[in-house]
N, CA, C and O atoms as a Tripos MOL2 file, in Angstrom:
@<TRIPOS>MOLECULE
protein
  316   315    79     0     0
PROTEIN
NO_CHARGES

@<TRIPOS>ATOM
      1 N         -63.1050   87.6720   57.1390 N.3       1 MET1
      2 CA        -63.4360   86.2720   57.1780 C.3       1 MET1
      3 C         -64.3030   85.9090   55.9670 C.2       1 MET1
      4 O         -64.0850   84.8780   55.3300 O.2       1 MET1
      5 N         -65.2680   86.7460   55.6590 N.am      2 ALA2
      6 CA        -66.1460   86.4740   54.5210 C.3       2 ALA2
      7 C         -65.3320   86.3800   53.2350 C.2       2 ALA2
      8 O         -65.5070   85.4540   52.4430 O.2       2 ALA2
      9 N         -64.4510   87.3370   53.0400 N.am      3 GLU3
     10 CA        -63.6270   87.3360   51.8320 C.3       3 GLU3
     11 C         -62.7820   86.0680   51.7440 C.2       3 GLU3
     12 O         -62.6710   85.4740   50.6710 O.2       3 GLU3
     13 N         -62.1960   85.6550   52.8420 N.am      4 TYR4
     14 CA        -61.3380   84.4620   52.8690 C.3       4 TYR4
     15 C         -62.1030   83.2230   52.4070 C.2       4 TYR4
     16 O         -61.5630   82.3990   51.6690 O.2       4 TYR4
     17 N         -63.3570   83.0910   52.8390 N.am      5 TYR5
     18 CA        -64.1510   81.9180   52.5010 C.3       5 TYR5
     19 C         -65.0510   82.1260   51.2840 C.2       5 TYR5
     20 O         -65.8500   81.2530   50.9450 O.2       5 TYR5
     21 N         -64.9240   83.2790   50.6280 N.am      6 GLY6
     22 CA        -65.7060   83.5410   49.4340 C.3       6 GLY6
     23 C         -67.1810   83.7600   49.7160 C.2       6 GLY6
     24 O         -68.0360   83.3590   48.9260 O.2       6 GLY6
     25 N         -67.4830   84.3970   50.8440 N.am      7 LEU7
     26 CA        -68.8600   84.6630   51.2400 C.3       7 LEU7
     27 C         -69.1220   86.1580   51.2460 C.2       7 LEU7
     28 O         -68.1980   86.9660   51.1520 O.2       7 LEU7
     29 N         -70.3860   86.5120   51.3580 N.am      8 LYS8
     30 CA        -70.7540   87.9090   51.5680 C.3       8 LYS8
     31 C         -70.6250   88.1960   53.0680 C.2       8 LYS8
     32 O         -70.7840   87.3000   53.8970 O.2       8 LYS8
     33 N         -70.3370   89.4460   53.4000 N.am      9 ALA9
     34 CA        -70.2240   89.8200   54.8160 C.3       9 ALA9
     35 C         -71.5210   89.5260   55.5590 C.2       9 ALA9
     36 O         -71.4920   89.2070   56.7470 O.2       9 ALA9
     37 N         -72.6510   89.6280   54.8780 N.am     10 SER10
     38 CA        -73.9470   89.3580   55.5220 C.3      10 SER10
     39 C         -74.1670   87.8770   55.8210 C.2      10 SER10
     40 O         -75.1200   87.5160   56.5100 O.2      10 SER10
     41 N         -73.2940   87.0280   55.3080 N.am     11 GLN11
     42 CA        -73.4100   85.5890   55.5540 C.3      11 GLN11
     43 C         -72.5360   85.1210   56.7120 C.2      11 GLN11
     44 O         -72.4750   83.9260   56.9990 O.2      11 GLN11
     45 N         -71.8630   86.0470   57.3750 N.am     12 VAL12
     46 CA        -70.9490   85.6930   58.4620 C.3      12 VAL12
     47 C         -71.4700   86.2920   59.7600 C.2      12 VAL12
     48 O         -71.8640   87.4580   59.8150 O.2      12 VAL12
     49 N         -71.4640   85.4740   60.7970 N.am     13 PHE13
     50 CA        -71.8750   85.9290   62.1230 C.3      13 PHE13
     51 C         -70.8740   85.3760   63.1190 C.2      13 PHE13
     52 O         -70.6070   84.1740   63.1230 O.2      13 PHE13
     53 N         -70.3280   86.2140   63.9450 N.am     14 VAL14
     54 CA        -69.3410   85.7570   64.9260 C.3      14 VAL14
     55 C         -69.8330   86.0620   66.3270 C.2      14 VAL14
     56 O         -70.6360   86.9700   66.5420 O.2      14 VAL14
     57 N         -69.3440   85.2990   67.2580 N.am     15 GLY15
     58 CA        -69.7040   85.5060   68.6500 C.3      15 GLY15
     59 C         -68.6190   84.9450   69.5470 C.2      15 GLY15
     60 O         -67.6000   84.4370   69.0800 O.2      15 GLY15
     61 N         -68.8560   85.0460   70.8320 N.am     16 ASN16
     62 CA        -67.9130   84.5920   71.8380 C.3      16 ASN16
     63 C         -68.1950   83.1310   72.1820 C.2      16 ASN16
     64 O         -68.5580   82.8150   73.3150 O.2      16 ASN16
     65 N         -68.0300   82.2580   71.2230 N.am     17 GLY17
     66 CA        -68.2430   80.8310   71.4450 C.3      17 GLY17
     67 C         -69.6340   80.3860   71.0370 C.2      17 GLY17
     68 O         -70.5380   81.1990   70.8400 O.2      17 GLY17
     69 N         -69.7820   79.0810   70.9170 N.am     18 SER18
     70 CA        -71.0410   78.5180   70.4170 C.3      18 SER18
     71 C         -72.2090   78.7390   71.3760 C.2      18 SER18
     72 O         -73.3460   78.8830   70.9260 O.2      18 SER18
     73 N         -71.9600   78.7700   72.6790 N.am     19 ASP19
     74 CA        -73.0590   79.0120   73.6270 C.3      19 ASP19
     75 C         -73.6610   80.4000   73.4260 C.2      19 ASP19
     76 O         -74.8820   80.5560   73.4690 O.2      19 ASP19
     77 N         -72.8230   81.4020   73.2070 N.am     20 GLU20
     78 CA        -73.3380   82.7400   72.9650 C.3      20 GLU20
     79 C         -74.1210   82.7810   71.6520 C.2      20 GLU20
     80 O         -75.1850   83.3980   71.5870 O.2      20 GLU20
     81 N         -73.6140   82.1400   70.6210 N.am     21 LEU21
     82 CA        -74.3210   82.1160   69.3350 C.3      21 LEU21
     83 C         -75.6590   81.4110   69.4660 C.2      21 LEU21
     84 O         -76.6440   81.8220   68.8520 O.2      21 LEU21
     85 N         -75.7010   80.3600   70.2560 N.am     22 LEU22
     86 CA        -76.9620   79.6530   70.4800 C.3      22 LEU22
     87 C         -77.9530   80.5570   71.2210 C.2      22 LEU22
     88 O         -79.1360   80.5860   70.8800 O.2      22 LEU22
     89 N         -77.4870   81.2810   72.2140 N.am     23 ALA23
     90 CA        -78.3670   82.2150   72.9380 C.3      23 ALA23
     91 C         -78.9120   83.2790   71.9940 C.2      23 ALA23
     92 O         -80.1010   83.5970   72.0360 O.2      23 ALA23
     93 N         -78.0460   83.8340   71.1390 N.am     24 PHE24
     94 CA        -78.5040   84.8280   70.1620 C.3      24 PHE24
     95 C         -79.5410   84.2220   69.2180 C.2      24 PHE24
     96 O         -80.5110   84.8840   68.8470 O.2      24 PHE24
     97 N         -79.3370   82.9750   68.8340 N.am     25 SER25
     98 CA        -80.2920   82.3010   67.9400 C.3      25 SER25
     99 C         -81.6440   82.1400   68.6110 C.2      25 SER25
    100 O         -82.6790   82.3490   67.9780 O.2      25 SER25
    101 N         -81.6480   81.7730   69.8820 N.am     26 PHE26
    102 CA        -82.9080   81.6540   70.6090 C.3      26 PHE26
    103 C         -83.6190   83.0050   70.6550 C.2      26 PHE26
    104 O         -84.8310   83.0780   70.4510 O.2      26 PHE26
    105 N         -82.8660   84.0760   70.9220 N.am     27 MET27
    106 CA        -83.4790   85.4090   70.9900 C.3      27 MET27
    107 C         -83.9940   85.8570   69.6320 C.2      27 MET27
    108 O         -85.0160   86.5390   69.5520 O.2      27 MET27
    109 N         -83.3020   85.4820   68.5650 N.am     28 ALA28
    110 CA        -83.6740   85.9470   67.2230 C.3      28 ALA28
    111 C         -84.8310   85.1640   66.6210 C.2      28 ALA28
    112 O         -85.6740   85.7420   65.9350 O.2      28 ALA28
    113 N         -84.8840   83.8680   66.8640 N.am     29 PHE29
    114 CA        -85.8120   83.0210   66.1210 C.3      29 PHE29
    115 C         -87.0240   82.5190   66.9080 C.2      29 PHE29
    116 O         -87.9680   82.0060   66.3080 O.2      29 PHE29
    117 N         -87.0190   82.6550   68.2320 N.am     30 PHE30
    118 CA        -88.1240   82.1400   69.0410 C.3      30 PHE30
    119 C         -88.7020   83.2340   69.9270 C.2      30 PHE30
    120 O         -87.9840   84.1140   70.4010 O.2      30 PHE30
    121 N         -89.9930   83.1630   70.1390 N.am     31 ASN31
    122 CA        -90.6810   84.0880   71.0360 C.3      31 ASN31
    123 C         -91.1040   83.3430   72.2910 C.2      31 ASN31
    124 O         -91.3490   82.1380   72.2370 O.2      31 ASN31
    125 N         -91.1960   84.0420   73.4260 N.am     32 PRO32
    126 CA        -91.7090   83.3780   74.6310 C.3      32 PRO32
    127 C         -93.0540   82.7200   74.3210 C.2      32 PRO32
    128 O         -93.9280   83.3220   73.6960 O.2      32 PRO32
    129 N         -93.1990   81.4900   74.7670 N.am     33 GLY33
    130 CA        -94.4280   80.7450   74.5210 C.3      33 GLY33
    131 C         -94.3750   79.8600   73.2910 C.2      33 GLY33
    132 O         -95.1960   78.9550   73.1490 O.2      33 GLY33
    133 N         -93.4070   80.1070   72.3800 N.am     34 ASP34
    134 CA        -93.2380   79.2100   71.2350 C.3      34 ASP34
    135 C         -92.8790   77.8220   71.7350 C.2      34 ASP34
    136 O         -92.4170   77.6610   72.8640 O.2      34 ASP34
    137 N         -93.0920   76.8350   70.9010 N.am     35 THR35
    138 CA        -92.6760   75.4710   71.2260 C.3      35 THR35
    139 C         -91.6950   74.9890   70.1680 C.2      35 THR35
    140 O         -91.9570   75.0850   68.9690 O.2      35 THR35
    141 N         -90.5670   74.4700   70.6280 N.am     36 ILE36
    142 CA        -89.5970   73.8840   69.7190 C.3      36 ILE36
    143 C         -89.4660   72.3970   70.0380 C.2      36 ILE36
    144 O         -89.8380   71.9460   71.1210 O.2      36 ILE36
    145 N         -88.9420   71.6610   69.0950 N.am     37 ILE37
    146 CA        -88.8080   70.2110   69.2270 C.3      37 ILE37
    147 C         -87.3460   69.8490   68.9720 C.2      37 ILE37
    148 O         -86.7320   70.3330   68.0210 O.2      37 ILE37
    149 N         -86.8050   69.0020   69.8230 N.am     38 PHE38
    150 CA        -85.4630   68.4860   69.5700 C.3      38 PHE38
    151 C         -85.3350   67.0810   70.1400 C.2      38 PHE38
    152 O         -86.0830   66.7070   71.0440 O.2      38 PHE38
    153 N         -84.3800   66.2880   69.6120 N.am     39 PRO39
    154 CA        -84.2220   64.9120   70.0880 C.3      39 PRO39
    155 C         -83.6930   64.8840   71.5120 C.2      39 PRO39
    156 O         -82.9860   65.7940   71.9450 O.2      39 PRO39
    157 N         -84.0460   63.8220   72.2370 N.am     40 ASP40
    158 CA        -83.6220   63.7510   73.6430 C.3      40 ASP40
    159 C         -82.1300   63.4710   73.7950 C.2      40 ASP40
    160 O         -81.6020   63.5590   74.9040 O.2      40 ASP40
    161 N         -81.4500   63.1420   72.7200 N.am     41 ILE41
    162 CA        -79.9980   62.9820   72.7720 C.3      41 ILE41
    163 C         -79.4140   64.1770   72.0250 C.2      41 ILE41
    164 O         -79.1350   64.1020   70.8280 O.2      41 ILE41
    165 N         -79.2350   65.2650   72.7400 N.am     42 THR42
    166 CA        -78.8720   66.5250   72.1050 C.3      42 THR42
    167 C         -78.0300   67.3540   73.0550 C.2      42 THR42
    168 O         -77.7140   66.9200   74.1630 O.2      42 THR42
    169 N         -77.6780   68.5200   72.6250 N.am     43 TYR43
    170 CA        -76.8890   69.4450   73.4240 C.3      43 TYR43
    171 C         -77.7250   69.9210   74.6130 C.2      43 TYR43
    172 O         -78.8410   70.4050   74.4250 O.2      43 TYR43
    173 N         -77.2130   69.7930   75.8030 N.am     44 SER44
    174 CA        -77.9870   70.0740   77.0140 C.3      44 SER44
    175 C         -78.4200   71.5330   77.1440 C.2      44 SER44
    176 O         -79.3790   71.8210   77.8590 O.2      44 SER44
    177 N         -77.7450   72.4470   76.4810 N.am     45 PHE45
    178 CA        -78.1090   73.8570   76.6190 C.3      45 PHE45
    179 C         -79.3910   74.2010   75.8780 C.2      45 PHE45
    180 O         -79.9450   75.2730   76.1200 O.2      45 PHE45
    181 N         -79.8970   73.3450   74.9810 N.am     46 TYR46
    182 CA        -81.1790   73.6180   74.3480 C.3      46 TYR46
    183 C         -82.2560   73.7430   75.4310 C.2      46 TYR46
    184 O         -83.0810   74.6560   75.3880 O.2      46 TYR46
    185 N         -82.2430   72.8410   76.3830 N.am     47 GLU47
    186 CA        -83.2230   72.9020   77.4820 C.3      47 GLU47
    187 C         -82.9810   74.1260   78.3630 C.2      47 GLU47
    188 O         -83.9330   74.7790   78.7900 O.2      47 GLU47
    189 N         -81.7320   74.4350   78.6330 N.am     48 VAL48
    190 CA        -81.3890   75.5890   79.4740 C.3      48 VAL48
    191 C         -81.8740   76.8800   78.8270 C.2      48 VAL48
    192 O         -82.5230   77.6980   79.4780 O.2      48 VAL48
    193 N         -81.5600   77.0620   77.5490 N.am     49 TYR49
    194 CA        -81.9840   78.2930   76.8710 C.3      49 TYR49
    195 C         -83.4900   78.3360   76.6810 C.2      49 TYR49
    196 O         -84.0830   79.4140   76.7170 O.2      49 TYR49
    197 N         -84.1170   77.1910   76.4790 N.am     50 SER50
    198 CA        -85.5770   77.1720   76.4060 C.3      50 SER50
    199 C         -86.1580   77.7420   77.6860 C.2      50 SER50
    200 O         -87.0840   78.5520   77.6500 O.2      50 SER50
    201 N         -85.6190   77.3220   78.8020 N.am     51 SER51
    202 CA        -86.0800   77.8230   80.0970 C.3      51 SER51
    203 C         -85.7730   79.3110   80.2580 C.2      51 SER51
    204 O         -86.6420   80.0800   80.6700 O.2      51 SER51
    205 N         -84.5550   79.7180   79.9390 N.am     52 MET52
    206 CA        -84.1420   81.1130   80.1020 C.3      52 MET52
    207 C         -85.0020   82.0690   79.2850 C.2      52 MET52
    208 O         -85.3150   83.1710   79.7360 O.2      52 MET52
    209 N         -85.3850   81.6420   78.0790 N.am     53 PHE53
    210 CA        -86.1160   82.5260   77.1690 C.3      53 PHE53
    211 C         -87.6020   82.1890   77.0920 C.2      53 PHE53
    212 O         -88.2940   82.6240   76.1720 O.2      53 PHE53
    213 N         -88.0970   81.4050   78.0720 N.am     54 SER54
    214 CA        -89.5280   81.0570   78.1710 C.3      54 SER54
    215 C         -90.0720   80.4140   76.9000 C.2      54 SER54
    216 O         -91.1860   80.7090   76.4660 O.2      54 SER54
    217 N         -89.2760   79.5400   76.3180 N.am     55 VAL55
    218 CA        -89.6790   78.8070   75.1250 C.3      55 VAL55
    219 C         -90.0100   77.3750   75.5540 C.2      55 VAL55
    220 O         -89.1940   76.7090   76.1910 O.2      55 VAL55
    221 N         -91.1900   76.9140   75.2090 N.am     56 ASN56
    222 CA        -91.5710   75.5380   75.5150 C.3      56 ASN56
    223 C         -90.8010   74.5920   74.5920 C.2      56 ASN56
    224 O         -90.3910   74.9750   73.4960 O.2      56 ASN56
    225 N         -90.6150   73.3810   75.0390 N.am     57 TYR57
    226 CA        -89.9570   72.4120   74.1690 C.3      57 TYR57
    227 C         -90.5680   71.0350   74.3650 C.2      57 TYR57
    228 O         -91.1810   70.7300   75.3880 O.2      57 TYR57
    229 N         -90.3730   70.2230   73.3420 N.am     58 ARG58
    230 CA        -90.8200   68.8260   73.3890 C.3      58 ARG58
    231 C         -89.6470   67.9690   72.9390 C.2      58 ARG58
    232 O         -89.0670   68.1890   71.8760 O.2      58 ARG58
    233 N         -89.3120   66.9940   73.7620 N.am     59 LEU59
    234 CA        -88.2350   66.0690   73.4270 C.3      59 LEU59
    235 C         -88.7930   64.8940   72.6390 C.2      59 LEU59
    236 O         -89.8540   64.3630   72.9690 O.2      59 LEU59
    237 N         -88.0820   64.4940   71.6050 N.am     60 ILE60
    238 CA        -88.4440   63.3290   70.8080 C.3      60 ILE60
    239 C         -87.4540   62.2190   71.1430 C.2      60 ILE60
    240 O         -86.2420   62.3920   71.0110 O.2      60 ILE60
    241 N         -87.9770   61.0880   71.5750 N.am     61 SER61
    242 CA        -87.1150   59.9570   71.9260 C.3      61 SER61
    243 C         -86.5670   59.2810   70.6790 C.2      61 SER61
    244 O         -87.2090   59.2610   69.6290 O.2      61 SER61
    245 N         -85.3790   58.7330   70.8140 N.am     62 LEU62
    246 CA        -84.8040   57.9420   69.7380 C.3      62 LEU62
    247 C         -85.5510   56.6180   69.6390 C.2      62 LEU62
    248 O         -86.1880   56.1810   70.5980 O.2      62 LEU62
    249 N         -85.4690   55.9820   68.4700 N.am     63 ASP63
    250 CA        -86.1140   54.6740   68.3480 C.3      63 ASP63
    251 C         -85.2250   53.6040   68.9740 C.2      63 ASP63
    252 O         -84.1710   53.9220   69.5260 O.2      63 ASP63
    253 N         -85.6330   52.3570   68.8940 N.am     64 ASP64
    254 CA        -84.8920   51.2570   69.5400 C.3      64 ASP64
    255 C         -83.4920   51.0530   68.9690 C.2      64 ASP64
    256 O         -82.6510   50.4110   69.6000 O.2      64 ASP64
    257 N         -83.2400   51.5940   67.7820 N.am     65 GLU65
    258 CA        -81.9150   51.4750   67.1610 C.3      65 GLU65
    259 C         -81.1240   52.7840   67.2820 C.2      65 GLU65
    260 O         -80.1250   52.9840   66.5910 O.2      65 GLU65
    261 N         -81.5900   53.6730   68.1730 N.am     66 PHE66
    262 CA        -80.9370   54.9520   68.4470 C.3      66 PHE66
    263 C         -80.9340   55.9020   67.2500 C.2      66 PHE66
    264 O         -80.0300   56.7250   67.1050 O.2      66 PHE66
    265 N         -81.9450   55.7820   66.3980 N.am     67 ASN67
    266 CA        -82.1220   56.7000   65.2810 C.3      67 ASN67
    267 C         -83.0610   57.8260   65.7050 C.2      67 ASN67
    268 O         -83.9300   57.6380   66.5550 O.2      67 ASN67
    269 N         -82.8740   58.9860   65.1050 N.am     68 VAL68
    270 CA        -83.7850   60.1070   65.3250 C.3      68 VAL68
    271 C         -84.9800   59.9030   64.3940 C.2      68 VAL68
    272 O         -84.8010   59.8620   63.1770 O.2      68 VAL68
    273 N         -86.1910   59.7750   64.9350 N.am     69 PRO69
    274 CA        -87.3740   59.5760   64.0920 C.3      69 PRO69
    275 C         -87.7970   60.8950   63.4350 C.2      69 PRO69
    276 O         -88.6110   61.6390   63.9810 O.2      69 PRO69
    277 N         -87.2440   61.1640   62.2780 N.am     70 VAL70
    278 CA        -87.4330   62.4370   61.5900 C.3      70 VAL70
    279 C         -88.9110   62.7630   61.4040 C.2      70 VAL70
    280 O         -89.2980   63.9280   61.4880 O.2      70 VAL70
    281 N         -89.7370   61.7630   61.1540 N.am     71 GLU71
    282 CA        -91.1720   62.0060   60.9290 C.3      71 GLU71
    283 C         -91.8400   62.6760   62.1220 C.2      71 GLU71
    284 O         -92.8730   63.3250   61.9570 O.2      71 GLU71
    285 N         -91.2800   62.5340   63.3150 N.am     72 GLU72
    286 CA        -91.8370   63.1690   64.5100 C.3      72 GLU72
    287 C         -91.6210   64.6880   64.5210 C.2      72 GLU72
    288 O         -92.2570   65.4020   65.2960 O.2      72 GLU72
    289 N         -90.7250   65.1740   63.6600 N.am     73 PHE73
    290 CA        -90.4320   66.6030   63.5910 C.3      73 PHE73
    291 C         -91.2460   67.3100   62.5030 C.2      73 PHE73
    292 O         -91.2260   68.5370   62.4040 O.2      73 PHE73
    293 N         -91.9550   66.5360   61.6990 N.am     74 LEU74
    294 CA        -92.7330   67.0970   60.5970 C.3      74 LEU74
    295 C         -94.1500   67.3760   61.0170 C.2      74 LEU74
    296 O         -94.6770   66.6920   61.8940 O.2      74 LEU74
    297 N         -94.7900   68.3740   60.4090 N.am     75 PRO75
    298 CA        -96.1900   68.6510   60.7590 C.3      75 PRO75
    299 C         -97.0830   67.4670   60.4200 C.2      75 PRO75
    300 O         -96.8720   66.7770   59.4220 O.2      75 PRO75
    301 N         -98.0710   67.2460   61.2550 N.am     76 LYS76
    302 CA        -99.0220   66.1590   61.0220 C.3      76 LYS76
    303 C        -100.0180   66.6180   59.9530 C.2      76 LYS76
    304 O        -100.6030   67.6960   60.0630 O.2      76 LYS76
    305 N        -100.2010   65.8090   58.9410 N.am     77 MET77
    306 CA       -101.1410   66.1160   57.8630 C.3      77 MET77
    307 C        -102.5140   65.5580   58.2510 C.2      77 MET77
    308 O        -102.6200   64.4200   58.7080 O.2      77 MET77
    309 N        -103.5370   66.3450   58.0700 N.am     78 THR78
    310 CA       -104.8950   65.8820   58.3680 C.3      78 THR78
    311 C        -105.6880   65.8430   57.0760 C.2      78 THR78
    312 O        -105.3410   66.4920   56.0890 O.2      78 THR78
    313 N        -106.7680   65.0620   57.1040 N.am     79 GLY79
    314 CA       -107.6580   65.0410   55.9650 C.3      79 GLY79
    315 C        -107.5500   63.8160   55.2310 C.2      79 GLY79
    316 O        -108.2420   63.6340   54.2290 O.2      79 GLY79
@<TRIPOS>BOND
     1     1     2 1
     2     2     3 1
     3     3     4 2
     4     3     5 am
     5     5     6 1
     6     6     7 1
     7     7     8 2
     8     7     9 am
     9     9    10 1
    10    10    11 1
    11    11    12 2
    12    11    13 am
    13    13    14 1
    14    14    15 1
    15    15    16 2
    16    15    17 am
    17    17    18 1
    18    18    19 1
    19    19    20 2
    20    19    21 am
    21    21    22 1
    22    22    23 1
    23    23    24 2
    24    23    25 am
    25    25    26 1
    26    26    27 1
    27    27    28 2
    28    27    29 am
    29    29    30 1
    30    30    31 1
    31    31    32 2
    32    31    33 am
    33    33    34 1
    34    34    35 1
    35    35    36 2
    36    35    37 am
    37    37    38 1
    38    38    39 1
    39    39    40 2
    40    39    41 am
    41    41    42 1
    42    42    43 1
    43    43    44 2
    44    43    45 am
    45    45    46 1
    46    46    47 1
    47    47    48 2
    48    47    49 am
    49    49    50 1
    50    50    51 1
    51    51    52 2
    52    51    53 am
    53    53    54 1
    54    54    55 1
    55    55    56 2
    56    55    57 am
    57    57    58 1
    58    58    59 1
    59    59    60 2
    60    59    61 am
    61    61    62 1
    62    62    63 1
    63    63    64 2
    64    63    65 am
    65    65    66 1
    66    66    67 1
    67    67    68 2
    68    67    69 am
    69    69    70 1
    70    70    71 1
    71    71    72 2
    72    71    73 am
    73    73    74 1
    74    74    75 1
    75    75    76 2
    76    75    77 am
    77    77    78 1
    78    78    79 1
    79    79    80 2
    80    79    81 am
    81    81    82 1
    82    82    83 1
    83    83    84 2
    84    83    85 am
    85    85    86 1
    86    86    87 1
    87    87    88 2
    88    87    89 am
    89    89    90 1
    90    90    91 1
    91    91    92 2
    92    91    93 am
    93    93    94 1
    94    94    95 1
    95    95    96 2
    96    95    97 am
    97    97    98 1
    98    98    99 1
    99    99   100 2
   100    99   101 am
   101   101   102 1
   102   102   103 1
   103   103   104 2
   104   103   105 am
   105   105   106 1
   106   106   107 1
   107   107   108 2
   108   107   109 am
   109   109   110 1
   110   110   111 1
   111   111   112 2
   112   111   113 am
   113   113   114 1
   114   114   115 1
   115   115   116 2
   116   115   117 am
   117   117   118 1
   118   118   119 1
   119   119   120 2
   120   119   121 am
   121   121   122 1
   122   122   123 1
   123   123   124 2
   124   123   125 am
   125   125   126 1
   126   126   127 1
   127   127   128 2
   128   127   129 am
   129   129   130 1
   130   130   131 1
   131   131   132 2
   132   131   133 am
   133   133   134 1
   134   134   135 1
   135   135   136 2
   136   135   137 am
   137   137   138 1
   138   138   139 1
   139   139   140 2
   140   139   141 am
   141   141   142 1
   142   142   143 1
   143   143   144 2
   144   143   145 am
   145   145   146 1
   146   146   147 1
   147   147   148 2
   148   147   149 am
   149   149   150 1
   150   150   151 1
   151   151   152 2
   152   151   153 am
   153   153   154 1
   154   154   155 1
   155   155   156 2
   156   155   157 am
   157   157   158 1
   158   158   159 1
   159   159   160 2
   160   159   161 am
   161   161   162 1
   162   162   163 1
   163   163   164 2
   164   163   165 am
   165   165   166 1
   166   166   167 1
   167   167   168 2
   168   167   169 am
   169   169   170 1
   170   170   171 1
   171   171   172 2
   172   171   173 am
   173   173   174 1
   174   174   175 1
   175   175   176 2
   176   175   177 am
   177   177   178 1
   178   178   179 1
   179   179   180 2
   180   179   181 am
   181   181   182 1
   182   182   183 1
   183   183   184 2
   184   183   185 am
   185   185   186 1
   186   186   187 1
   187   187   188 2
   188   187   189 am
   189   189   190 1
   190   190   191 1
   191   191   192 2
   192   191   193 am
   193   193   194 1
   194   194   195 1
   195   195   196 2
   196   195   197 am
   197   197   198 1
   198   198   199 1
   199   199   200 2
   200   199   201 am
   201   201   202 1
   202   202   203 1
   203   203   204 2
   204   203   205 am
   205   205   206 1
   206   206   207 1
   207   207   208 2
   208   207   209 am
   209   209   210 1
   210   210   211 1
   211   211   212 2
   212   211   213 am
   213   213   214 1
   214   214   215 1
   215   215   216 2
   216   215   217 am
   217   217   218 1
   218   218   219 1
   219   219   220 2
   220   219   221 am
   221   221   222 1
   222   222   223 1
   223   223   224 2
   224   223   225 am
   225   225   226 1
   226   226   227 1
   227   227   228 2
   228   227   229 am
   229   229   230 1
   230   230   231 1
   231   231   232 2
   232   231   233 am
   233   233   234 1
   234   234   235 1
   235   235   236 2
   236   235   237 am
   237   237   238 1
   238   238   239 1
   239   239   240 2
   240   239   241 am
   241   241   242 1
   242   242   243 1
   243   243   244 2
   244   243   245 am
   245   245   246 1
   246   246   247 1
   247   247   248 2
   248   247   249 am
   249   249   250 1
   250   250   251 1
   251   251   252 2
   252   251   253 am
   253   253   254 1
   254   254   255 1
   255   255   256 2
   256   255   257 am
   257   257   258 1
   258   258   259 1
   259   259   260 2
   260   259   261 am
   261   261   262 1
   262   262   263 1
   263   263   264 2
   264   263   265 am
   265   265   266 1
   266   266   267 1
   267   267   268 2
   268   267   269 am
   269   269   270 1
   270   270   271 1
   271   271   272 2
   272   271   273 am
   273   273   274 1
   274   274   275 1
   275   275   276 2
   276   275   277 am
   277   277   278 1
   278   278   279 1
   279   279   280 2
   280   279   281 am
   281   281   282 1
   282   282   283 1
   283   283   284 2
   284   283   285 am
   285   285   286 1
   286   286   287 1
   287   287   288 2
   288   287   289 am
   289   289   290 1
   290   290   291 1
   291   291   292 2
   292   291   293 am
   293   293   294 1
   294   294   295 1
   295   295   296 2
   296   295   297 am
   297   297   298 1
   298   298   299 1
   299   299   300 2
   300   299   301 am
   301   301   302 1
   302   302   303 1
   303   303   304 2
   304   303   305 am
   305   305   306 1
   306   306   307 1
   307   307   308 2
   308   307   309 am
   309   309   310 1
   310   310   311 1
   311   311   312 2
   312   311   313 am
   313   313   314 1
   314   314   315 1
   315   315   316 2
@<TRIPOS>SUBSTRUCTURE
     1 MET1         2 RESIDUE 1 A MET
     2 ALA2         6 RESIDUE 1 A ALA
     3 GLU3        10 RESIDUE 1 A GLU
     4 TYR4        14 RESIDUE 1 A TYR
     5 TYR5        18 RESIDUE 1 A TYR
     6 GLY6        22 RESIDUE 1 A GLY
     7 LEU7        26 RESIDUE 1 A LEU
     8 LYS8        30 RESIDUE 1 A LYS
     9 ALA9        34 RESIDUE 1 A ALA
    10 SER10       38 RESIDUE 1 A SER
    11 GLN11       42 RESIDUE 1 A GLN
    12 VAL12       46 RESIDUE 1 A VAL
    13 PHE13       50 RESIDUE 1 A PHE
    14 VAL14       54 RESIDUE 1 A VAL
    15 GLY15       58 RESIDUE 1 A GLY
    16 ASN16       62 RESIDUE 1 A ASN
    17 GLY17       66 RESIDUE 1 A GLY
    18 SER18       70 RESIDUE 1 A SER
    19 ASP19       74 RESIDUE 1 A ASP
    20 GLU20       78 RESIDUE 1 A GLU
    21 LEU21       82 RESIDUE 1 A LEU
    22 LEU22       86 RESIDUE 1 A LEU
    23 ALA23       90 RESIDUE 1 A ALA
    24 PHE24       94 RESIDUE 1 A PHE
    25 SER25       98 RESIDUE 1 A SER
    26 PHE26      102 RESIDUE 1 A PHE
    27 MET27      106 RESIDUE 1 A MET
    28 ALA28      110 RESIDUE 1 A ALA
    29 PHE29      114 RESIDUE 1 A PHE
    30 PHE30      118 RESIDUE 1 A PHE
    31 ASN31      122 RESIDUE 1 A ASN
    32 PRO32      126 RESIDUE 1 A PRO
    33 GLY33      130 RESIDUE 1 A GLY
    34 ASP34      134 RESIDUE 1 A ASP
    35 THR35      138 RESIDUE 1 A THR
    36 ILE36      142 RESIDUE 1 A ILE
    37 ILE37      146 RESIDUE 1 A ILE
    38 PHE38      150 RESIDUE 1 A PHE
    39 PRO39      154 RESIDUE 1 A PRO
    40 ASP40      158 RESIDUE 1 A ASP
    41 ILE41      162 RESIDUE 1 A ILE
    42 THR42      166 RESIDUE 1 A THR
    43 TYR43      170 RESIDUE 1 A TYR
    44 SER44      174 RESIDUE 1 A SER
    45 PHE45      178 RESIDUE 1 A PHE
    46 TYR46      182 RESIDUE 1 A TYR
    47 GLU47      186 RESIDUE 1 A GLU
    48 VAL48      190 RESIDUE 1 A VAL
    49 TYR49      194 RESIDUE 1 A TYR
    50 SER50      198 RESIDUE 1 A SER
    51 SER51      202 RESIDUE 1 A SER
    52 MET52      206 RESIDUE 1 A MET
    53 PHE53      210 RESIDUE 1 A PHE
    54 SER54      214 RESIDUE 1 A SER
    55 VAL55      218 RESIDUE 1 A VAL
    56 ASN56      222 RESIDUE 1 A ASN
    57 TYR57      226 RESIDUE 1 A TYR
    58 ARG58      230 RESIDUE 1 A ARG
    59 LEU59      234 RESIDUE 1 A LEU
    60 ILE60      238 RESIDUE 1 A ILE
    61 SER61      242 RESIDUE 1 A SER
    62 LEU62      246 RESIDUE 1 A LEU
    63 ASP63      250 RESIDUE 1 A ASP
    64 ASP64      254 RESIDUE 1 A ASP
    65 GLU65      258 RESIDUE 1 A GLU
    66 PHE66      262 RESIDUE 1 A PHE
    67 ASN67      266 RESIDUE 1 A ASN
    68 VAL68      270 RESIDUE 1 A VAL
    69 PRO69      274 RESIDUE 1 A PRO
    70 VAL70      278 RESIDUE 1 A VAL
    71 GLU71      282 RESIDUE 1 A GLU
    72 GLU72      286 RESIDUE 1 A GLU
    73 PHE73      290 RESIDUE 1 A PHE
    74 LEU74      294 RESIDUE 1 A LEU
    75 PRO75      298 RESIDUE 1 A PRO
    76 LYS76      302 RESIDUE 1 A LYS
    77 MET77      306 RESIDUE 1 A MET
    78 THR78      310 RESIDUE 1 A THR
    79 GLY79      314 RESIDUE 1 A GLY
């Protein structure tokens, strides 16, 4: 597959569907007790996997025009 798309083998990851890949991503990138943020109009399994892997989450509401308020995902600057 990597050769077909002109990629390195290390750039390809396969799994048994997107749900399995998402579960692997949660296991690889988050630790129990971490907090992740995602918009409230999103894939429902984010909440399921957060629960399964003991990852806290915070939902960000869309604005009145149904836009994702990107600034809510950025770290707050102090000073």
